[in-house]
C-alpha positions as a Markdown table, in Angstrom:
| # | Residue | x | y | z |
|---|---|---|---|---|
| 1 | Met | -2.2 | 20.1 | -21.5 |
| 2 | Pro | 0.7 | 18.1 | -20.0 |
| 3 | Asn | 3.8 | 17.7 | -22.0 |
| 4 | Leu | 3.9 | 14.1 | -23.2 |
| 5 | Asp | 7.3 | 14.5 | -24.9 |
| 6 | Leu | 9.0 | 12.4 | -22.3 |
| 7 | Ser | 12.8 | 12.2 | -22.0 |
| 8 | Pro | 14.6 | 8.8 | -21.6 |
| 9 | Glu | 15.2 | 9.7 | -17.9 |
| 10 | Gln | 11.5 | 10.4 | -17.4 |
| 11 | Leu | 10.5 | 7.1 | -19.1 |
| 12 | Gln | 13.0 | 5.3 | -16.9 |
| 13 | Leu | 11.5 | 6.9 | -13.8 |
| 14 | Ile | 8.0 | 5.9 | -14.9 |
| 15 | Ala | 9.1 | 2.3 | -15.5 |
| 16 | Val | 10.7 | 2.1 | -12.1 |
| 17 | Asn | 7.7 | 3.7 | -10.4 |
| 18 | Met | 5.4 | 1.2 | -12.0 |
| 19 | Ile | 7.6 | -1.8 | -11.1 |
| 20 | Val | 7.7 | -0.6 | -7.5 |
| 21 | Leu | 3.9 | -0.1 | -7.4 |
| 22 | Ile | 3.2 | -3.5 | -8.9 |
| 23 | Leu | 5.5 | -5.2 | -6.4 |
| 24 | Ser | 4.0 | -3.2 | -3.5 |
| 25 | Ile | 0.4 | -4.1 | -4.5 |
| 26 | Ala | 1.4 | -7.8 | -4.8 |
| 27 | Val | 2.8 | -7.8 | -1.3 |
| 28 | His | -0.3 | -6.2 | 0.0 |
| 29 | Glu | -2.7 | -8.6 | -1.6 |
| 30 | Phe | -0.5 | -11.6 | -0.6 |
| 31 | Gly | -0.9 | -10.5 | 3.0 |
| 32 | His | -4.7 | -10.7 | 2.7 |
| 33 | Ala | -4.5 | -14.1 | 1.1 |
| 34 | Met | -1.9 | -15.5 | 3.5 |
| 35 | Val | -3.8 | -14.6 | 6.6 |
| 36 | Ala | -7.1 | -15.9 | 5.3 |
| 37 | Asp | -5.3 | -19.1 | 4.5 |
| 38 | Leu | -3.8 | -19.3 | 8.0 |
| 39 | Leu | -7.3 | -18.8 | 9.4 |
| 40 | Gly | -8.6 | -21.8 | 7.5 |
| 41 | Asp | -10.1 | -20.2 | 4.4 |
| 42 | Arg | -8.9 | -22.2 | 1.4 |
| 43 | Leu | -10.6 | -20.0 | -1.2 |
| 44 | Pro | -7.6 | -17.6 | -1.8 |
| 45 | Arg | -5.3 | -20.6 | -2.2 |
| 46 | Ser | -7.7 | -22.3 | -4.7 |
| 47 | Glu | -7.7 | -19.1 | -6.7 |
| 48 | Gly | -3.9 | -18.9 | -6.7 |
| 49 | Arg | -3.7 | -15.8 | -4.5 |
| 50 | Val | -1.3 | -17.2 | -1.8 |
| 51 | Thr | 1.7 | -16.1 | -3.8 |
| 52 | Leu | 4.1 | -13.2 | -4.2 |
| 53 | Asn | 3.8 | -13.5 | -8.0 |
| 54 | Pro | 2.6 | -10.1 | -9.1 |
| 55 | Ile | 0.7 | -11.5 | -12.0 |
| 56 | Ala | -1.8 | -13.2 | -9.6 |
| 57 | His | -2.7 | -9.8 | -8.0 |
| 58 | Ile | -2.8 | -7.4 | -11.0 |
| 59 | Asp | -6.0 | -5.5 | -11.7 |
| 60 | Pro | -5.8 | -4.2 | -15.3 |
| 61 | Ile | -7.3 | -0.8 | -14.4 |
| 62 | Gly | -6.1 | -0.2 | -10.8 |
| 63 | Thr | -2.6 | -1.7 | -11.1 |
| 64 | Leu | -1.8 | -0.9 | -14.7 |
| 65 | Ala | -3.9 | 1.7 | -16.6 |
| 66 | Leu | -4.6 | 4.3 | -14.0 |
| 67 | Pro | -1.2 | 4.3 | -12.3 |
| 68 | Leu | 0.5 | 4.5 | -15.8 |
| 69 | Leu | -1.7 | 7.4 | -16.7 |
| 70 | Gly | -1.0 | 9.1 | -13.4 |
| 71 | Ser | 2.8 | 8.6 | -13.9 |
| 72 | Ile | 2.7 | 10.2 | -17.3 |
| 73 | Met | 0.3 | 13.0 | -16.6 |
| 74 | Ala | 1.1 | 13.9 | -13.0 |
| 75 | Gly | 4.4 | 12.3 | -12.2 |
| 76 | Gly | 3.1 | 9.9 | -9.6 |
| 77 | Ala | 1.8 | 6.3 | -9.5 |
| 78 | Phe | -0.9 | 5.1 | -7.1 |
| 79 | Gly | -3.3 | 2.2 | -7.5 |
| 80 | Trp | -4.8 | -1.0 | -6.2 |
| 81 | Gly | -4.8 | -4.7 | -6.9 |
| 82 | Arg | -7.4 | -7.4 | -7.7 |
| 83 | Pro | -9.3 | -7.9 | -4.4 |
| 84 | Val | -8.7 | -11.2 | -2.6 |
| 85 | Arg | -12.0 | -13.1 | -2.3 |
| 86 | Val | -12.5 | -14.8 | 1.0 |
| 87 | Asn | -15.1 | -17.0 | 2.7 |
| 88 | Pro | -15.7 | -15.4 | 6.1 |
| 89 | Ile | -17.6 | -18.4 | 7.4 |
| 90 | Ala | -14.3 | -20.3 | 7.5 |
| 91 | Phe | -12.9 | -17.9 | 10.0 |
| 92 | Thr | -15.4 | -19.1 | 12.6 |
| 93 | Arg | -13.3 | -22.2 | 13.2 |
| 94 | Arg | -10.9 | -20.0 | 15.2 |
| 95 | Phe | -12.4 | -16.6 | 15.7 |
| 96 | Arg | -15.7 | -14.7 | 15.4 |
| 97 | Met | -16.4 | -14.0 | 11.8 |
| 98 | Arg | -16.0 | -10.2 | 12.3 |
| 99 | Thr | -12.6 | -10.7 | 14.1 |
| 100 | Gly | -11.3 | -13.0 | 11.3 |
| 101 | His | -12.3 | -10.5 | 8.6 |
| 102 | Met | -10.6 | -7.7 | 10.6 |
| 103 | Leu | -7.4 | -9.7 | 10.8 |
| 104 | Val | -7.4 | -10.4 | 7.1 |
| 105 | Ala | -8.0 | -6.8 | 6.3 |
| 106 | Ala | -5.2 | -5.6 | 8.6 |
| 107 | Ala | -2.7 | -8.0 | 7.0 |
| 108 | Gly | -2.5 | -6.0 | 3.7 |
| 109 | Pro | -1.4 | -2.7 | 5.3 |
| 110 | Ala | 0.9 | -4.6 | 7.7 |
| 111 | Met | 2.6 | -6.2 | 4.7 |
| 112 | Asn | 3.3 | -2.8 | 3.2 |
| 113 | Leu | 4.7 | -1.6 | 6.5 |
| 114 | Leu | 7.0 | -4.7 | 6.6 |
| 115 | Phe | 8.0 | -4.3 | 3.0 |
| 116 | Ala | 9.0 | -0.7 | 3.6 |
| 117 | Thr | 11.0 | -1.7 | 6.6 |
| 118 | Leu | 12.9 | -4.4 | 4.7 |
| 119 | Ile | 13.7 | -2.0 | 1.8 |
| 120 | Ser | 14.9 | 0.6 | 4.3 |
| 121 | Leu | 17.2 | -1.9 | 6.0 |
| 122 | Leu | 18.5 | -3.1 | 2.7 |
| 123 | Leu | 19.3 | 0.5 | 1.6 |
| 124 | Phe | 20.9 | 1.1 | 5.0 |
| 125 | Thr | 23.1 | -1.9 | 4.6 |
| 126 | Leu | 24.1 | -1.0 | 1.1 |
| 127 | Met | 25.0 | 2.5 | 2.0 |
| 128 | Arg | 26.7 | 1.6 | 5.3 |
| 129 | Thr | 29.0 | -0.9 | 3.6 |
| 130 | Gly | 29.8 | 1.5 | 0.8 |
| 131 | Val | 28.3 | -0.7 | -1.9 |
| 132 | Val | 25.9 | 2.2 | -2.8 |
| 133 | Arg | 26.8 | 5.9 | -2.4 |
| 134 | Leu | 24.4 | 8.8 | -2.9 |
| 135 | Gly | 26.8 | 10.7 | -5.1 |
| 136 | Asp | 27.5 | 7.7 | -7.4 |
| 137 | His | 24.1 | 5.9 | -7.3 |
| 138 | Arg | 21.7 | 8.7 | -6.8 |
| 139 | Gln | 18.9 | 7.2 | -9.0 |
| 140 | Leu | 19.1 | 3.9 | -7.2 |
| 141 | Val | 19.0 | 5.6 | -3.7 |
| 142 | Leu | 16.1 | 7.8 | -4.7 |
| 143 | Gly | 14.2 | 4.8 | -6.3 |
| 144 | Met | 14.5 | 2.8 | -3.1 |
| 145 | Ile | 13.5 | 5.8 | -0.9 |
| 146 | Asn | 10.5 | 6.2 | -3.2 |
| 147 | Ala | 9.6 | 2.5 | -2.7 |
| 148 | Ile | 9.8 | 3.0 | 1.1 |
| 149 | Thr | 7.5 | 6.1 | 1.2 |
| 150 | Leu | 5.1 | 4.5 | -1.4 |
| 151 | Asn | 4.6 | 1.5 | 0.9 |
| 152 | Tyr | 4.1 | 3.8 | 3.9 |
| 153 | Ala | 1.5 | 5.7 | 1.8 |
| 154 | Leu | -0.3 | 2.5 | 0.7 |
| 155 | Cys | -0.4 | 1.4 | 4.4 |
| 156 | Leu | -1.9 | 4.7 | 5.5 |
| 157 | Phe | -4.3 | 5.0 | 2.7 |
| 158 | Asn | -5.7 | 1.5 | 3.1 |
| 159 | Leu | -6.1 | 2.2 | 6.9 |
| 160 | Val | -8.5 | 5.1 | 6.1 |
| 161 | Pro | -11.7 | 4.0 | 8.0 |
| 162 | Ala | -13.9 | 3.8 | 5.0 |
| 163 | Ser | -15.3 | 0.8 | 3.1 |
| 164 | Pro | -14.1 | -0.8 | 0.8 |
| 165 | Leu | -10.7 | 0.1 | 2.2 |
| 166 | Asp | -9.1 | -2.2 | 4.7 |
| 167 | Gly | -9.5 | 0.4 | 7.4 |
| 168 | Gly | -13.3 | 0.1 | 7.2 |
| 169 | Ala | -13.1 | -3.6 | 8.0 |
| 170 | Val | -10.6 | -3.0 | 10.8 |
| 171 | Leu | -12.8 | -0.3 | 12.3 |
| 172 | Glu | -15.9 | -2.5 | 12.1 |
| 173 | Gly | -14.0 | -5.3 | 13.8 |
| 174 | Leu | -13.0 | -3.0 | 16.7 |
| 175 | Leu | -16.3 | -1.3 | 17.3 |
| 176 | Pro | -18.5 | -2.7 | 20.1 |
| 177 | Asp | -21.9 | -4.2 | 19.1 |
| 178 | Arg | -23.8 | -1.1 | 20.3 |
| 179 | Ala | -21.9 | 1.0 | 17.7 |
| 180 | Arg | -22.7 | -1.2 | 14.7 |
| 181 | Pro | -26.0 | 0.5 | 13.7 |
| 182 | Ala | -24.2 | 3.9 | 13.5 |
| 183 | Tyr | -21.3 | 2.3 | 11.5 |
| 184 | Ala | -23.8 | 0.7 | 9.1 |
| 185 | Ser | -25.3 | 4.1 | 8.4 |
| 186 | Tyr | -21.8 | 5.6 | 7.9 |
| 187 | Lys | -20.7 | 2.7 | 5.7 |
| 188 | Gln | -23.3 | 3.6 | 3.1 |
| 189 | Tyr | -21.4 | 6.8 | 2.3 |
| 190 | Ser | -17.9 | 5.9 | 3.3 |
| 191 | Leu | -16.9 | 5.2 | -0.3 |
| 192 | Phe | -17.1 | 8.9 | -0.8 |
| 193 | Val | -14.6 | 9.4 | 2.0 |
| 194 | Ala | -12.1 | 7.0 | 0.3 |
| 195 | Met | -12.6 | 8.8 | -3.0 |
| 196 | Ala | -12.1 | 12.2 | -1.5 |
| 197 | Val | -8.8 | 11.1 | 0.1 |
| 198 | Met | -7.7 | 9.7 | -3.3 |
| 199 | Met | -8.8 | 12.5 | -5.5 |
| 200 | Ile | -8.4 | 15.7 | -3.5 |
| 201 | Pro | -4.7 | 16.7 | -3.5 |
| 202 | Thr | -4.9 | 18.6 | -0.2 |
| 203 | Leu | -6.4 | 15.7 | 1.6 |
| 204 | Gly | -4.0 | 13.3 | 0.1 |
| 205 | Arg | -1.0 | 15.4 | 1.1 |
| 206 | Thr | -2.3 | 16.0 | 4.6 |
| 207 | Leu | -3.5 | 12.4 | 5.4 |
| 208 | Ile | -1.3 | 10.2 | 3.3 |
| 209 | Trp | 1.8 | 11.5 | 1.7 |
| 210 | Gly | 2.8 | 14.0 | 4.4 |
| 211 | Pro | 2.6 | 11.4 | 7.2 |
| 212 | Ala | 4.3 | 8.8 | 5.0 |
| 213 | Val | 7.3 | 11.1 | 4.5 |
| 214 | Arg | 7.4 | 11.9 | 8.2 |
| 215 | Ile | 7.4 | 8.2 | 9.1 |
| 216 | Tyr | 10.3 | 7.7 | 6.6 |
| 217 | Asn | 12.2 | 10.6 | 8.1 |
| 218 | Leu | 11.7 | 9.4 | 11.7 |
| 219 | Trp | 12.8 | 5.8 | 10.8 |
| 220 | Gly | 14.9 | 6.1 | 7.7 |
| 221 | Ala | 16.7 | 9.5 | 8.3 |
| 222 | Asp | 16.7 | 9.8 | 12.1 |
| 223 | Val | 17.3 | 6.2 | 13.1 |
| 224 | Leu | 19.1 | 4.7 | 10.0 |
| 225 | Gly | 20.8 | 7.8 | 8.8 |
| 226 | Leu | 19.3 | 7.7 | 5.3 |
| 227 | Pro | 18.9 | 10.9 | 3.3 |
| 228 | Arg | 16.1 | 13.1 | 4.7 |
| 229 | Leu | 13.1 | 14.0 | 2.6 |
| 230 | Trp | 11.1 | 17.3 | 2.4 |
| 231 | Val | 7.7 | 16.9 | 3.9 |
| 232 | Pro | 4.9 | 18.0 | 1.4 |
C-alpha cells in the first residue's frame, strides 16, 4: 500500500505536475481545434474549443481524476483532454477528407513539440542571463525540465499508430488506398495497442519516456546546455 502521508514538498510537486499537465493538454487540444478551424470547420469554434483556456479542454477523468491519482500513488501524472469534435466534411473545401483529418490529428502532437521547444528556450534564456541558477532555483529548473519532457512524451504517445490516438489518424491519412482494408482490420484492435503502451511500464519506458528524455538531452542538454537527464 503506497504511503499517502505526503510531505509539503510532495504536495507542492503534485500541484506543479498537475498544472503542467493541464496546460500541456490544453495546448494539445487547442492545436486540433485551431487547425480544424483553419480548414473551414466551424464546429470547434462554435463549441468554444479554439482557445488556450484550459477549462475548455478539461476532461474530468482524463485530465483531473486519473492524473491526480497517478501523481499520488505512483509519482507521475499522465492523461488526456476532452476530444475536439470536428466535421470532416468541411475539410473537403480545401483537401480530401482523409487528408484534412490527418492534418487536424497531427496538430495536437505538433503543438506539444512546439510547447516543449518554447519552454526549453525560456529556461535557456533564464539560465544564460543568470536570472535562474540551478543551485538557487533547483525546484524551478527541475519543474521546467519536467514540463519539457512531459510534452515530448505527450507528443510521442499521441503519435502511436493506434486509434483513437492521433497517430492512428495520421497513419490512415498516409497509407495508400490499397492498404486501407488491412488498416481497417488492424483498427478494430488498435485500442489495445494504445492501452498496452499506457499501462505496461516497460513499453511506456521503451517507447515513450526513454525517447522523450533522449530528445530532451539532444536538444536541451547538448544544444542549449541545460542539465542532462538520466535516461530511464
